Structure formats: structure tokens, C-alpha cells
N, C-alpha and C positions, 0 to 999 in steps of 0.2 A: 503494500499499500503505499501511496505517495505522503511526502512528510504535510504535514498542516504548515499553514503560514501565518504568520501575525499580517494583516494586510491594513495599510492605512489608505483612507479612501478620499479624496479630496473633493468636496463638491464644490468646483468653480462655476459651471453652466446652468447645471438642473439638480436642485437639490432632492428634487422626487425621484429621480432614477438612481441617486449615488443611495437614498436610502433602502433603494427597492434591489439595488446588485450587494449591499453590504449584507443586507440580512438571507440573501439566497447563498451566499458565501460561507454561510454558517451550517448550511446543510451539507457541506463537505467537509465539516469539521475546523475552518478556517475562522480566525480570530479578526474580524475587523474594527477597524478604529476609524470613526467618521470624524470628518472636521469640516465644515462647511466656510467658503471663505466668501460668501455672498450674501445677501439675508436669504431667508426660507419666508416665502410670502405664507400667510395664513391662509389655507385652503384647505377644503372638505379631505383632499386628495393628501396632502401633506400630513395632516390630521390623524389619515389611515396609516400611513408611511411611518410616523413618527411610533403609532401604537405597533406596529409590526419591530421596529427596533426595538422597544420596550420589551416585548414577549421574547425576544431574540437576546436579550441582554446585553445591546449596544448601547453604551451612552454617548450619543452626539456632542461635538464640542464645535465653537465657532470662532474665527477670528473676527466677526463685526461686532462691534460695542451695542448696546443698549438690545441685545436680543435675549429671549429667554431661557437660552443655552447656556451652560458653563462656557465663560471665556477663554481663549487660548491665546499666548501670546507668542511672539517670534521664536522666542528661544524655547520655549515647551512646542512648538511646531517643527521646529530644526531637529529637537531629540528625537520627536516622535517618527520623522522621514528618516533618519538614522537607525532607528532601533529598529524601523519594519523590515520584514523579509520582500515586500513588494509594496511600491505605491501605484495606485490607480486615480486619475484623474476623470472626471466625469463633469 
């Protein structure tokens, strides 16, 4: 069996797709971490995807101030990039 990986998901353009892909990675046993680099719109679809992240035990963070998610600074983001086995930009 293939080794499971720590995957950093960077939500740069499509927060909804970022959440969907992150949750899907858990099916294969991977450990995704999600960081949004853009504001996450408050839509029913995003609320549903956020619930899916919660169900998958994935805590999303953001680099955008004044969001309802935990904020991650530049140093913490750099450390997360270096610690990840893979980085996916969506």
C-alpha cells in the first residue's frame, strides 16, 4: 500500500473546490490541511463543504484577516509548506 501523505491545500481561487478535494483526500488516508488565501464567501454550498471538513476532522485556516476561521501568518504558512509532503493550489 502507498504511504499516506500530509497534504497542504491552498485555496487560492476556488474555496469550495478546495474544501471538496481536501475532504476527498481523507478517503485515501491522507492528512489534508487547508489554508485559504482568499475570502471564503458565505454561501449555502460553502456552508455544506465546511460541514464536510468538520465531519472529516479538518480544521481550515486563512491568511485573510477578519474571517470566521483561525488566522495563519506568513511564518506559520511557510512552516506548513515546508512540513507538507505535497502542496496543492486550487
